[in-house]
C-alpha positions in Angstrom: 7.3 -49.1 -71.8 4.9 -47.4 -74.4 5.4 -43.7 -73.8 8.8 -41.4 -72.6 8.4 -37.8 -71.6 10.4 -35.6 -74.3 11.3 -32.1 -73.5 7.6 -32.6 -71.6 5.3 -34.4 -74.3 4.0 -37.6 -73.8 6.1 -39.6 -76.9 5.7 -43.1 -78.4 9.0 -44.9 -77.0 10.2 -45.4 -80.5 10.0 -41.9 -81.4 11.7 -40.2 -78.5 15.1 -40.0 -79.9 18.2 -37.1 -79.3 20.5 -36.1 -81.7 23.9 -37.7 -82.2 25.5 -34.0 -81.7 24.0 -34.1 -78.3 26.9 -33.6 -75.7 25.3 -35.9 -73.5 25.8 -38.5 -75.8 29.3 -37.3 -77.0 30.9 -36.4 -73.9 28.6 -37.7 -71.2 27.5 -34.1 -70.5 24.5 -34.9 -68.1 23.0 -35.6 -65.1 20.0 -37.9 -64.2 17.8 -38.6 -61.0 16.1 -41.8 -60.0 13.5 -42.1 -57.5 10.1 -43.8 -57.0 6.6 -42.9 -56.5 4.3 -44.0 -53.3 0.5 -43.9 -53.8 0.8 -42.2 -57.2 3.7 -39.2 -55.9 7.1 -39.0 -56.5 8.5 -39.2 -53.2 11.0 -36.5 -52.0 10.9 -34.8 -55.3 11.8 -31.4 -54.3 15.6 -32.7 -53.0 15.9 -34.4 -56.4 15.4 -31.2 -58.3 17.8 -29.3 -55.8 20.2 -31.7 -56.9 19.7 -32.0 -60.1 19.7 -28.0 -60.2 22.8 -27.5 -58.3 24.5 -30.3 -60.8 23.1 -28.6 -63.7 24.5 -25.1 -62.6 28.2 -26.7 -62.2 28.2 -28.2 -65.5 26.7 -24.9 -67.1 23.6 -26.8 -68.2 20.5 -24.0 -68.3 17.9 -26.0 -66.1 14.7 -24.3 -64.4 12.2 -27.0 -62.6 8.7 -26.6 -61.8 8.0 -29.2 -59.0 4.5 -29.3 -60.0 4.8 -29.3 -63.5 7.0 -32.6 -63.4 4.7 -34.2 -61.0 2.0 -33.6 -63.1 3.9 -35.0 -66.6 4.8 -38.2 -64.2 1.5 -38.7 -63.4 0.2 -38.6 -66.9 3.5 -41.0 -68.3 2.2 -43.1 -65.4 -1.3 -43.4 -66.4 -0.3 -43.6 -70.5 1.8 -46.5 -69.4 -0.7 -48.4 -67.1 1.6 -48.0 -63.5 -0.1 -47.2 -60.2 3.3 -46.4 -58.8 6.6 -46.8 -60.9 10.3 -46.4 -61.0 11.2 -42.8 -62.4 14.3 -41.7 -64.2 14.5 -38.0 -65.2 17.4 -37.2 -67.5 18.6 -33.5 -68.1 21.4 -34.1 -71.5 23.2 -31.1 -72.2 21.7 -31.0 -75.8 22.9 -30.1 -79.7 26.2 -28.6 -80.0 28.9 -28.2 -82.3 31.5 -30.8 -82.4 34.1 -30.6 -79.9 35.1 -29.4 -76.2 33.2 -26.2 -75.3 34.0 -23.6 -73.0 30.9 -22.0 -72.5 27.5 -23.2 -71.4 24.7 -25.1 -72.7 21.4 -23.2 -73.6 19.1 -26.3 -75.1 19.1 -29.0 -72.9 17.2 -32.4 -73.7 14.9 -33.5 -70.8 13.8 -37.2 -70.8 11.1 -39.0 -68.5 11.1 -42.4 -67.8 8.6 -44.2 -66.0 8.4 -48.2 -65.6 7.2 -50.9 -63.1 8.8 -51.2 -59.9 10.9 -54.2 -59.0 9.0 -56.2 -56.4 10.1 -55.1 -52.8 9.0 -57.1 -49.6 8.1 -54.9 -46.6 9.9 -57.6 -44.6 13.4 -56.9 -44.1 14.2 -60.5 -43.5 12.8 -61.2 -47.1 14.7 -58.0 -49.0 18.2 -58.6 -47.7 21.6 -58.7 -49.9 25.0 -59.9 -50.0 27.2 -57.6 -49.8 30.9 -58.5 -52.2 34.2 -56.4 -51.8 35.3 -55.3 -55.2 38.7 -55.0 -56.5 37.2 -52.2 -59.0 37.7 -48.8 -57.1 35.8 -46.0 -56.9 37.1 -43.4 -59.4 37.4 -39.8 -58.1 34.8 -37.3 -59.2 35.2 -35.0 -61.7 34.6 -32.0 -60.0 34.7 -31.2 -56.2 31.8 -33.4 -55.3 30.1 -36.5 -57.0 27.4 -35.8 -59.7 24.8 -38.0 -60.7 26.3 -37.7 -64.5 25.4 -40.1 -67.3 29.3 -40.9 -67.0 29.0 -44.7 -65.6 31.7 -46.4 -66.6 33.1 -47.0 -63.3 30.2 -48.2 -61.8 29.5 -50.8 -65.0 32.8 -52.1 -64.6 31.9 -52.8 -60.9 28.7 -54.5 -62.1 30.9 -56.8 -64.7 33.5 -57.8 -61.8 30.4 -58.6 -59.7 28.8 -60.9 -61.9 32.1 -62.5 -62.8 32.7 -64.0 -59.0 33.5 -67.2 -59.0 30.3 -69.2 -59.2 28.6 -65.9 -59.6 27.1 -63.9 -56.8 23.8 -65.3 -55.6 21.3 -62.6 -55.8 20.3 -60.5 -54.8 23.8 -58.8 -54.2 25.5 -55.7 -54.4 29.1 -54.7 -55.1 31.1 -52.6 -52.8 34.0 -50.0 -54.1 36.5 -49.0 -52.0 39.0 -45.5 -52.6 42.1 -45.5 -54.3 43.5 -45.1 -50.5 41.4 -48.3 -49.3 38.5 -46.6 -47.2 35.1 -47.6 -48.0 33.4 -45.4 -50.4 29.7 -46.4 -52.1 28.3 -49.6 -53.7 27.3 -49.8 -57.4 24.2 -48.1 -57.0 23.7 -47.4 -53.2 25.3 -45.7 -50.4 26.4 -47.9 -47.5 25.9 -47.7 -43.6 26.8 -49.8 -40.8 25.9 -50.1 -36.7 28.0 -50.2 -34.6 27.2 -50.2 -30.7 23.8 -48.2 -31.3 25.8 -45.5 -33.3 24.9 -45.5 -37.1 28.0 -44.6 -39.4 28.3 -44.0 -43.1 31.4 -42.9 -45.0 31.8 -39.3 -45.5 31.3 -37.5 -48.9 35.0 -36.9 -49.2 35.7 -40.2 -50.2 33.8 -39.5 -53.5 30.6 -41.4 -52.5 27.5 -40.0 -53.9 25.7 -37.3 -51.9 22.4 -39.7 -52.4 18.7 -38.7 -51.3 17.8 -41.1 -49.5 21.6 -41.3 -47.7 20.6 -37.9 -46.4 16.9 -38.6 -45.5 18.0 -41.8 -43.3 20.9 -39.3 -41.7 18.2 -37.0 -40.9 15.7 -39.5 -39.9 18.1 -41.1 -37.4 19.2 -38.0 -35.9 15.5 -37.0 -35.7 14.9 -40.3 -33.8 17.7 -39.9 -31.4 20.2 -42.6 -33.1 23.6 -41.0 -33.1 25.0 -40.7 -36.7 28.1 -40.0 -38.1 29.9 -39.9 -41.1 34.0 -40.8 -41.3 36.6 -42.6 -42.7 35.8 -46.3 -42.4 37.6 -49.4 -44.0 36.1 -53.2 -44.7 37.5 -54.6 -41.3 34.6 -52.0 -39.8 31.8 -53.6 -41.7 33.1 -57.2 -40.6 32.8 -55.9 -36.9 29.4 -54.1 -37.1 26.3 -55.2 -35.8 24.4 -54.3 -38.6 25.1 -53.2 -42.3 22.6 -51.8 -45.0 22.5 -50.1 -47.8 20.1 -47.1 -49.2 18.9 -46.0 -52.6 15.8 -44.0 -53.7 14.1 -47.4 -55.4 15.4 -50.1 -53.1 14.7 -47.7 -49.8 16.5 -49.5 -47.1 18.0 -52.8 -47.7 19.7 -55.1 -45.0 23.1 -56.8 -45.5 23.3 -60.1 -43.7 26.1 -61.4 -45.4 30.0 -59.8 -46.9 32.1 -61.5 -49.2 35.2 -61.4 -49.7 37.6 -61.6 -53.5 38.8 -64.9 -52.1 35.4 -66.2 -51.2 35.4 -66.0 -47.7 31.7 -65.1 -46.4 31.2 -63.5 -43.4 27.4 -63.2 -41.2 26.7 -59.6 -40.1 25.9 -59.8 -36.7 23.3 -62.6 -36.0 22.8 -63.2 -39.8 19.5 -61.3 -39.8 18.4 -57.8 -40.1 19.1 -55.5 -36.8 16.8 -53.4 -34.7 18.1 -49.9 -35.9 17.8 -50.9 -39.5 14.3 -52.2 -38.6 13.3 -49.0 -37.0 14.7 -46.8 -39.6 13.0 -48.3 -42.4 9.5 -48.4 -40.4 9.5 -44.9 -39.9 10.8 -44.5 -43.7 7.8 -46.1 -44.9 5.6 -43.9 -42.5 7.2 -41.2 -44.1 6.5 -42.1 -47.5 3.1 -42.9 -46.5 3.6 -46.7 -47.0 1.1 -49.0 -45.0 2.5 -52.0 -43.8 
């Protein structure tokens, strides 16, 4: 990655820095969005910017987004880095302030834009499936009324370390699942989780502290517009064990089938027939159509 977007300017990566008094560094005050492009265009950018704007308002960070201007910067950044399509991370950090916890807001945020090569994703769901490992690490409660996509990611990192430390090391690709303190399904380390039972689509409700993922929201809309009954609720691990289909969602990984469920003591259970199911395949096909992917 040769260039980074720094406060709207293409900057050589080595020169793109924030000051040590930035409250994003000192106190984790900041937010980020990750998404990808299709055919050179950022997908669902308006939704990502809406979530960023709402989060910044809650944190007292001054933020105004121009979708067209940001899309143009993304295009120039990809071109500068030799990318046709890319994984994009857009970070808004609180900016430089005096040492100590402020009572007021932030008026000088830093805007940092990364563009890097996308991970390889097969259009065939059979070739992109993952194992989902139940973790001991519980999901922390949100700092506010809803989960923000904040710069504070210690809980996720500890979960990732637990996943990597499974006896025998989990075969890749794999994802870890965190429960709430009360034992309800919450979310993956970097994904939202869905399951299908008797033709009905289910996902944990946001009261669990799960992130209101952009892809999660979009998949719920796709399901309902396609005549698939979709519910949000409180669920437990056994609901996944009894599910016909399980899949994960994320803006970069799209819709990823889960074909194996792994418990902490090592027992492996296959989901359904052990392959991706019809609802998962149908939703992924519709998702790709909306994104303009030719498959």
